N, C-alpha and C positions, 0 to 999 in steps of 0.2 A: 670243330673246336680244337685248338692247339693243346698239346699235352704238356708243354713246358709250363713251369710254375711261376716264372717271373712276371712282374706286373707291366702293364703298358705305361707309356709315358704321356704326360699331359702338359699342355701349355698353361702358363700361369693364369689364374683367374684375374682378369684385368680390372674387375670392379671392386676388388678388395682394397681397402685403404689402410695406410699406416696410422697407428694410434698415438705414437710417441712414447710407448712403453720401453722399459729397459731391455735392451737386446742381449741375447747370449748370456743370461744370468743364471739359468737353472739347467742342470744336467739330468740324466736319467735317474740317478740315485736321489737327488734332491727332489725331483718331481714326484717320484714314487713315495717319498716321505710325506710330501704335502698331501698326496691322495690318501695315504693311510691315516694321517692326522684327521682329515675330514670325516672319514668313516668312524673314527673314535672307537676302536675295538674294545678297550677296557670298559667304557661306559655302556656301549651297546651290549656287551656280553652280560654284565650284571643286571641289565634291565630286560634281557631277552631270554636268557636260559630258562627261567621259570615259566615263561609263556610257552616256549617250545616243548618243555617237558609235559605241560598240561595237555597239549594237543597230540604229541607224538610219543610220549613216554621214553623208553630207552632208544627209540629210533631217531633221536635228535639229529644225528649225523646225516641221515637220509634227507631230511627237509632242509638242512643247511646246504647240502650239495645241490639239491633241487632249486633253492633260492639263488645259489651262485650261478647256475648255468645261464639263465636269461641275461644276467648282468654281464657275464663273460662274453656271450655272443653279441650283446649290444655294444660292448667295448670295441669289437672289431669294426662295427659300423662307424663308430667315432674315429677309429684309427684310419680307415679308408678315406673318410671325409677330410681328415686332417692332413693327409698326404697331398691332397689336391688343393685344399683351401684352409691353410692354417690361420684361423681368425679367432680372436678371443671371444667373439660372440657365440661360438660353438653352435649349440642347438638352434638358436635364433637365426644365425647366419645360414646354416646348412639347410634347415627346413624352408627358409625363404627361397633359397636357390632351387630347391627341389619342388616345392608346392606353391610358391608365390608369397606375397607380402602378408596376406591376412592370416594364413595358417602359421607362417613364420613368426608373426607378432604374438599370436596367442601362445606359441611354443616358448618364446622368450619370456612372456608374462608368467607362465606356469613355472619356469625355472627360477625366476626372481621371487615368486611367491614361496616356493619351496625353501629357498635359502633364507628368506626373511623369517619364516616360521621357525626354521631350525635355529637360526641365530638367537631368537628370543627364548626358545626352549633350552638350548645349551647353556645360556646365561643363567636361567633358572636352576638347571641341574647343578651347575658349578657352585651356585649359592648354597644349595642343599648339602652337597658333599663338603664344601668348605667348612660349614658350621659343624657338621657331623665329625669331620676330622679334628677340628679344634676341641670339640667336646670330648672325644675319645682321648685326645692327647692330654688334656687337663683333667680328665675324669669328671666332667661336669655335665649333668643332664640339662641344666638350664642353657648352657652354650649350645649343646647339640640341637635343642629345639628352637633356637633363635630364628631360624629360617622360616618358621611358621608364623612369626609376627609380620603382618603385611608391610608396614613401613620399613622394617629392617630388611625384609626380603627384597623389596623394590629398590631401596637405596643401594644395597650390596650388588644387586643385579645390574643396575645402571653403572656402578663402579667397574664391574667386570667388563661391561660393554665399552666403556670409555678406554680402558687399558687395551682391549682387543682392537678397537678402532685405531688407536694410536700406533700399535705395532704394525697393523696392515697398512696404515697411512705412510709409515716410514720406508716402505719399499719391499720388494720381493726378497731381496737379500737378507734384510733384517728378519722377515717372516721365516725364511728358510732356516736361518741359524737358530732361532727360537725353537723351531719344530724339531731340529736334530736332537735337542736336549729333551723336550717333552715326549716325543714319540719314542726315542731310544729308552727313556726311563720306563714308560708304561709297558713296552714290549719286553724289557728285561724282567720287570716284576711279574708279568703274566707268565713268562717262561719259567721263572723260579717257582711261582705258585703251582704251575702244572707239574713240574718235576717232583716237588715235595708232596703234592696231593697223590700222585701215582705211587710214590715211595711209601706213603702212610696208608694207602687204601686197604692193605691187608689187615690193619689193626682198627680200622674204622667200623663201628657197630652197624652202620647203614651202608657200608661199602659194597661194591659189586665187582666181580671178576671181569676182566676185559673179554669181550666177545666180538668176533667178526660179524656176528649176526646183527650188531648195531648198525652196520652199513648196508644191510639188505632191506628192501622195501617189503619183503614178505611178512605178512601179518599186520601190516599197517593199513587201516581202512582208508578208503578214498576220501571220506569227509575229514578224517584226521590229517591226512596228507595235505589236502587243500588248505585247511585252517593253518597248519604249520607253515606251509609255503607262503601264505599271505604275510605271516610274521617274519619269516627268515629273509625274504627278498629285500625288505627295507633295511635289513641289517648291513647290506652292502652299499647303500646309497652314499655318495660322496666321492667315489673314485674319479668322476669326471672333472674334479678340480685339476687333475693333471693336464687336461685338455684346455682349460680356461687360461692357463699360463703359457699356452703354446707360443705366443708372440714374444715371450720373455725367455724362451728355452733355447738351448743350443741345438742346432739342427731342428728347427721348428717343425719341419714336416715329418720327422721320424721320432724324435725323443718323446713327445707327449703320448703317442700311441703305444710305444713300448712301455712307458711308465704306467699307463692305465692297466695294461695286461699284468704287469708285475704287481701292481697294487692289489688287483682283485685276487690274484693267486696267493699273495702274501696274507691277505685277510682270510681267505678260505683256510689256509693251513693253520693260522692262529686260532680261528674259531674251532676247528676240529680238535686241535691239541687241548685247548682249554675246556671244551665241553666234555671230551672223553675223560680228561683228568678229573673234572668235577663229578662226573657220573661215577667214575670208579671209586672216588672217595666218599661221596654223599649218597649215592644211589638215587633212584627216582621215586622213592616212596613219599607218602604224604605226612609222615611223622618225623619229628626231630629235625635233623639236618637234611632230610630228604629233599631233593630238588623239586619234588611235587608238592611240598608243603606250601599252602597258599600264603602263610605268614612270611615266607622267605622270598616269594616270587618277585617282588618289586626291587629287591636289592640282594641278589644271591651272594655276592662277594662280602656284603656286610655280615652275613651269617657264617660264611666259610673262612673268612680271613683269620680269625683267632684260632679255630680248631686246626687249620692247616699250617699256618706260619708261626703261631704262638706269639706271646708278648715279648718285646714291643714291636716285633717285625710285622705284625698284622697291620700296623699303621701304614706300612708301605703300600698295601693294596688299596686302602682308602685314598692315599695320596696319588696312586696310579690312576684311579677313576677320576679324581679331581684334575690331574694333569691331562687326562684324555678329553674331558669335556672342555677344559680351557684351551687345549691345543686345537680342537675342532672348532671352537668358537672363533679363534683367530683365522684359521684357514678358510672357514666358510665365507669370510669377507671377500675372498678371491673370486669365486664364481659369481657372487651377487654383483660386485662392483664391476667386474669385467664384462658381464652380460649387459649391464646398463651402459657401459662404455661403448660396446659394440653397437647396441641399438641406437645410441645417440649419434655415433659416427655416421650411421647411414640414415639419420634423420627420422628414426622411428620413435625417438624420445627427444625432449628439449635439448638443445645443444650444450647447456651447462653440464650435463651428465658426461660429456666427452672431455671435460677439463682435465689436463694432466699437470701434476705438480712439477715445476721446472727443475727441482733438485732431486726429489725422490723418484720421479718418473712413474708415479702411480696415479690411478684415476681418483684424484683427491675428492672432488665433489661427490662422486658416486659412492666412495668408501664412507664418507661422513654421512651421506644420505641413508646408506644401508644401516649404519649404527643408530641413527635417529629413528628410523622406521621401526627397527627391532625393539628399541627401548620404549617407544611410544606404544607399540602393539602389546608388549608384555605388560606394561603398566596399566593400560586400559582394560585388557582382558583379566588381569589379576584382580583389579578392583571391582569390575562388573560381575564376573562370574568365573569361578574356577572350572565349572563345567564347560564353558565356552573355550577356555584356554586348552583344556584337555582334549576336547573334540576337534579343535583346530589342528592339534598335533596328529590326531587320528586321520584327519582329512588330508594330511600331508601325503599319504599313500596314493591318493587319487592323482595328485599333481606329479608325483615321481613317475608313476607308471605311464602317465599321459605323455610327458615330454621325452622320457627315455624311449618309449615305444614309438613315438612319432619320429624321432631321429633315426631309429632303426629302419622303419619303413621308408623314410626319406632317402636313406642310402641306396636302397634298391631302385627307387624311382630315378634318382639323380644319375646313377650309373647304368641305367637301363639299356643303353646302346652298346655296352661292352660286357654285359653280365656273363656271356658265354664265349668270349673270345679266348679264354685260357682257363686252365684248372684253378689258377689263383683267383681269378674273378668269380668263378662259380662258387667257390668255397667262402671267400672273404667278403665279396660284395653282394652275394645273393643268399647262399644257404645260411650262414651264421647270422646275418642281420634278420633274415626271415624268422629263424628260430627264436632269436631274442625278442623281436617284435611281437610274435604270436604269444610267447610266454608272458610278456608284460601286458599284452592286451587281455589275456585270460585272467591274470591277477587283477587287472583294473575292473573287469566285469564282475568278478567275485567280490571285490571290495565295494563296488557300487551297490551290489545286491545286499551285502551285509550291512552297509552303512545306512540303508533305508530303514532298517529295523530300529525302533525306539530303544531297544536294549543294547545297541552297539555303543561302544565308547563309554561316556559318562552315564548313559541312560536317559539323557535329556532328549526331548522331541518337541516338534511344533506341528499341530494338527495330525499327530500320529506318525509323522515322518522323522526319522532320526536326525538329530542336529548335525551329526558328522556329514551326512549327505548334503544337507542344506548348506553347510559352510563350504564343503569342497566344491560343489557345483556352483554355489553362489559366488564364491571368490573368482572362479573362472569366468562366470557371466559378467562380473564387475569389470574384468579385463576387456570383454567385448565392448562395454559401454565406453571405457577409457580409450580404447582403440578408435572407436568412431568419433569421439571428441577430438582426438589428436589428428585423425585424418582430415577433419574439417579445418583444423588450424594449420596443418602442414602436410599437404597431400603428396609431396614428392616421393617419399618412400613407397606409398601405396600405389603410385603410378609405375613403379618399377624403374624409377630414374636413378636411384642411388645404389640399389642392389638388385641384380637381374636374376629372373627365373631362367635357368638354362641347364645345359648338360656340359660336362667337361670336354674340352677339345683334345682329341688324341693326336699326338704328333709323331708317334712311332713306338717301336718295341724296345 
């Protein structure tokens, strides 16, 4: 093995096809912003901090870092793939080239499922915080609770989806400009909240003095660590949006990978700053403002906003969460539409999903389809059963770990002929993807085990099996059925005629 750290050079992947997307439109900074927007840090934090405290107590930082590591390592697998094959189909394209069309199709299906579920969930969250913000602004309990009325909830949710679809439809540049404002605002508010919370922590009745022990796993039980890890790892989902806009990026083989790593690191630092500040101000107790108080768990910022920022500035934190969910709603259209575009280009989906708008240079049909599916899914689930909607969101974890982990292992197999030709290859094409894949596989197995319990999620079950497991596995099995149906109608992709299972061709150092 050579000791030099530079990478080998590869011939272009001849089977990759142009999609007609807008070229050279997104730089490293813009792509990083899109990734941060997809993760939705403000919304994720207010919904996750309470869960992490319940599992890990004052050791929240430990499980956040533990959840970060598999995602960080998996991001290197995406980066290495993107250097050789910058294609907007990302996981679908790359797992197809590594493992063949059938596994690749299911990987693409899992990615589309995840984004469709998140789209509907984010729209629902935006509705809730929209009315809560208005209610607090006008000091009206009736306005604050309007989101609980089914027809108001659904109508407002569909309105949010229409606006988000329109922004995504208008092109990557429009989306990027909107995100600069929304992401910049939420990060500024989170930073302000953290600084003020730390400054006021000494006078807070439930506050805690900072301790480096919060970053040590000592004293944290294995069961608590695993439970916390399962929750924290999903808090980083969404960074791969930076890769799905690779064909629209400047230096398409380099920019997306760099942006993905910057995104994950930025999210980690944001999470650590806000959780430490919240812990210093509120403590981890189960009374009053304590982060361990079950009454505060679903919306931590809702309880801490006024004590930390005071009136009327506390409204900024509500607005930041609303901006976070809205921003993520818009950017989540990017991976869903571009994955469908990639699949349709290689004839793994009907050709109409490959349609590109002549003016905006966006996957027009796929973007609208994503909005329609998300709106229909949310409406049906909301009317049929809130348990089903809740458990589908819990089942999201199964799909995330599946397609992220699959892509990490695909990287190792795809580059198998050059894993040990240099130190660079050993670390970035073998070791990091392996660690990421194993970490995600471990969380997947834990999630499957927990999801089988009828007590998991909403507590609903069928024949004693948790509804979360039934939905998670059932939706993936539905993909198998659809795959077989499409294979009979259009077998070219499954014969390897449009996208080839291969390894990269090395042309020199």
